C-alpha positions as CSV (number, residue, x, y, z in Angstrom):
1,Q,-50.3,42.9,-4.5
2,Q,-51.2,39.2,-5.0
3,A,-47.6,37.8,-5.1
4,P,-46.8,38.5,-1.4
5,A,-50.1,36.8,-0.3
6,S,-49.3,33.8,-2.4
7,D,-45.8,33.6,-1.0
8,E,-47.1,34.0,2.5
9,V,-49.6,31.1,2.0
10,S,-46.9,28.9,0.6
11,L,-44.6,29.5,3.6
12,K,-47.4,28.7,6.0
13,E,-48.1,25.5,4.2
14,L,-44.5,24.6,4.3
15,I,-44.3,25.2,8.0
16,L,-47.5,23.2,8.6
17,K,-46.3,20.3,6.6
18,G,-43.0,20.4,8.5
19,K,-44.9,20.2,11.8
20,D,-46.9,17.3,10.5
21,W,-43.8,15.3,9.5
22,F,-42.2,16.1,12.8
23,A,-45.2,14.9,14.7
24,Y,-45.4,11.8,12.6
25,L,-41.7,10.9,13.1
26,W,-42.0,11.8,16.8
27,G,-44.6,9.1,17.2
28,Y,-41.9,6.6,16.1
29,K,-39.1,8.1,18.1
30,W,-38.3,4.9,20.0
31,R,-38.3,2.8,16.9
32,I,-35.9,5.2,15.2
33,L,-33.7,5.4,18.3
34,L,-33.6,1.6,18.5
35,A,-32.8,1.2,14.8
36,G,-30.0,3.7,15.2
37,L,-28.5,1.9,18.2
38,L,-28.9,-1.4,16.5
39,G,-27.2,-0.2,13.3
40,G,-24.3,1.3,15.3
41,A,-23.8,-1.9,17.3
42,L,-23.8,-4.0,14.1
43,G,-21.3,-1.6,12.5
44,F,-19.0,-1.8,15.6
45,V,-19.2,-5.6,15.7
46,Y,-18.4,-5.9,11.9
47,A,-15.5,-3.5,12.2
48,K,-14.2,-5.2,15.3
49,Y,-14.5,-8.8,14.3
50,F,-15.0,-9.1,10.6
51,T,-12.5,-6.6,9.1
52,K,-8.7,-6.6,9.5
53,A,-6.8,-3.5,10.4
54,T,-4.5,-2.1,7.7
55,Y,-0.9,-1.2,8.7
56,T,1.4,1.1,6.7
57,A,5.2,0.9,6.7
58,T,6.8,4.1,5.4
59,V,10.4,4.8,4.2
60,S,11.3,8.3,3.2
61,F,14.4,9.5,1.4
62,T,15.6,12.5,-0.6
63,L,16.4,12.6,-4.3
64,E,19.7,14.2,-5.2
65,Q,19.3,17.4,-7.1
66,K,20.6,17.7,-10.7
67,G,24.2,18.9,-10.9
68,S,24.9,18.0,-7.3
69,G,27.5,15.4,-8.2
70,G,25.6,12.8,-6.2
71,A,24.5,9.4,-7.2
72,G,20.9,10.0,-7.6
73,A,18.0,8.9,-5.4
74,L,19.3,5.4,-4.6
75,G,22.9,6.7,-4.2
76,G,21.7,9.1,-1.5
77,L,19.6,6.4,0.1
78,A,22.5,3.9,0.1
79,S,24.8,6.5,1.7
80,S,22.2,7.3,4.4
81,L,21.9,3.6,5.2
82,G,25.7,3.3,5.8
83,L,26.5,1.6,2.5
84,G,29.3,4.1,1.7
85,D,29.8,6.6,-1.1
86,V,28.5,5.3,-4.4
87,G,28.8,8.5,-6.3
88,G,28.3,9.0,-10.0
89,S,25.9,10.6,-12.4
90,S,22.3,11.1,-11.2
91,S,21.0,10.5,-14.7
92,G,19.8,7.2,-16.1
93,M,17.5,4.6,-14.7
94,F,18.3,5.6,-11.1
95,G,17.8,9.4,-11.5
96,G,14.7,11.6,-11.1
97,E,11.3,9.9,-11.3
98,N,12.7,6.6,-12.6
99,V,13.4,5.5,-9.0
100,L,9.6,5.6,-8.4
101,H,9.0,3.1,-11.2
102,L,12.0,1.0,-10.1
103,M,10.6,0.4,-6.7
104,K,7.4,-0.9,-8.2
105,S,9.0,-3.1,-10.9
106,N,8.4,-6.8,-11.2
107,R,12.1,-7.5,-10.6
108,I,12.4,-5.7,-7.3
109,I,9.0,-7.0,-6.0
110,H,9.9,-10.6,-7.0
111,Q,13.3,-10.4,-5.3
112,S,11.8,-8.9,-2.2
113,L,9.1,-11.6,-1.9
114,K,11.6,-14.5,-2.5
115,E,14.3,-13.5,-0.1
116,A,14.7,-15.6,3.1
117,Q,13.9,-13.5,6.2
118,V,15.7,-14.0,9.5
119,D,12.6,-12.6,11.3
120,L,10.5,-15.3,9.6
121,K,12.9,-18.1,10.8
122,G,14.3,-18.5,7.3
123,G,11.0,-18.3,5.6
124,H,10.3,-15.8,2.8
125,L,7.7,-13.1,2.4
126,L,6.0,-14.9,-0.5
127,N,4.7,-17.7,1.7
128,A,3.9,-15.2,4.5
129,Y,1.8,-13.3,2.0
130,L,-0.1,-16.5,1.0
131,K,-0.8,-17.3,4.7
132,N,-2.1,-13.7,5.2
133,H,-4.3,-13.4,2.1
134,F,-5.0,-16.9,0.7
135,E,-5.9,-18.8,3.9
136,K,-9.0,-20.4,2.5
137,P,-7.5,-21.7,-0.8
138,L,-4.6,-23.0,1.3
139,K,-6.9,-24.9,3.6
140,E,-8.9,-26.3,0.7
141,K,-5.6,-27.3,-1.0
142,K,-6.4,-25.3,-4.1
143,I,-2.9,-23.8,-3.9
144,E,0.2,-24.8,-2.0
145,L,3.0,-22.9,-0.3
146,F,6.2,-22.3,-2.3
147,A,9.3,-24.3,-1.4
148,E,11.5,-22.7,1.3
149,D,14.4,-22.7,-1.2
150,L,12.9,-20.8,-4.0
151,D,14.0,-21.5,-7.6
152,S,11.9,-19.7,-10.1
153,T,13.2,-22.0,-12.9
154,T,11.3,-24.9,-11.4
155,F,8.0,-23.0,-10.9
156,T,4.9,-24.7,-12.3
157,R,2.5,-22.7,-14.5
158,Q,0.2,-22.2,-11.5
159,Q,3.0,-20.9,-9.4
160,D,4.1,-18.4,-12.1
161,S,0.5,-17.2,-12.4
162,L,0.1,-16.9,-8.7
163,L,3.3,-14.9,-8.4
164,L,2.2,-12.5,-11.1
165,M,-1.2,-12.1,-9.5
166,I,0.4,-11.3,-6.1
167,T,2.8,-8.9,-7.7
168,K,-0.1,-7.1,-9.4
169,N,-2.1,-6.9,-6.2
170,I,0.9,-5.5,-4.3
171,R,1.8,-2.9,-7.0
172,E,-1.8,-1.7,-7.5
173,G,-3.2,-1.9,-4.0
174,Q,-0.5,-2.1,-1.4
175,L,2.6,-0.2,-2.7
176,V,2.9,3.5,-3.1
177,A,6.0,5.3,-4.2
178,E,5.6,9.0,-4.8
179,R,7.0,12.4,-4.1
180,Q,5.9,14.0,-0.9
181,D,4.8,17.0,-2.9
182,K,5.8,18.7,-6.2
183,K,8.0,21.3,-4.5
184,T,10.3,18.9,-2.6
185,S,12.6,16.1,-3.6
186,I,11.5,13.8,-0.7
187,I,10.3,10.4,-1.8
188,N,7.8,8.4,0.3
189,L,7.7,4.6,-0.1
190,E,4.6,3.1,1.6
191,V,3.7,-0.6,2.0
192,K,0.2,-1.5,3.3
193,D,-0.9,-4.8,4.6
194,N,-3.2,-6.4,7.2
195,N,0.0,-7.9,8.8
196,E,2.2,-5.3,10.4
197,E,5.4,-7.4,10.4
198,W,5.0,-8.3,6.7
199,A,4.5,-4.6,5.7
200,Y,7.6,-3.6,7.7
201,L,9.8,-6.5,6.3
202,F,8.7,-6.0,2.8
203,S,9.4,-2.2,2.8
204,K,12.9,-3.0,4.0
205,A,13.4,-5.7,1.4
206,L,12.2,-3.3,-1.4
207,V,14.8,-0.7,-0.4
208,K,17.6,-3.3,0.0
209,N,17.0,-4.9,-3.4
210,A,16.7,-1.5,-5.2
211,I,20.0,-0.5,-3.7
212,D,21.6,-3.9,-4.5
213,L,20.6,-3.4,-8.1
214,Y,22.0,0.1,-8.1
215,L,25.3,-1.1,-6.7
216,E,25.5,-4.0,-9.1
217,I,25.1,-1.7,-12.1
218,K,27.5,0.9,-10.7
219,V,30.2,-1.7,-9.9
220,G,29.7,-3.3,-13.4
221,K,30.3,0.1,-15.0
222,L,33.5,0.6,-12.9
223,M,34.8,-2.8,-13.9
224,R,34.5,-2.0,-17.6
């Protein structure tokens, strides 16, 4: 018979303590409200003026199914972009999951960064990236923009290191190439950046250079 009484006393104590805490906090209600409003205002100002928006450019395409007689993922993509029928086997470096790794390879990323862009008035995406992400080092002259006419054979050690660092940053933090889900053959290629135009142009350049590599290898095989 003692357990219920003990439980009842414990519940009463809990309720009383809760009332005491509520009364204590209520006495500071205006301070708590002011602190909440101030924190919200500071968060808004920080998000509005001290952080940059992130834009995502997305390209979606479908992998050819095995035994379809198609040209694999990039063959299907090339055809969908009006580059004609580039049929062949879907096996090899351009078939299946390999296309996901190809899109994120050093070769494709480097080529895409180095290409002159009409939308950038002949400039290339590498310098545009530096202006977007390395503004302070550029102002302090710790690094310099690359020449408009890029020739990797003339790069200094610093330029080689900078290009590799940028490539790593893009591959690990800004570029996603993956299946939409395990049950479909749809591939999503996403490029994220704080510059909307750069993300869009770089996603286009990635696809173009991947297709160019595909066509180069296919034509080479046909010429043998």
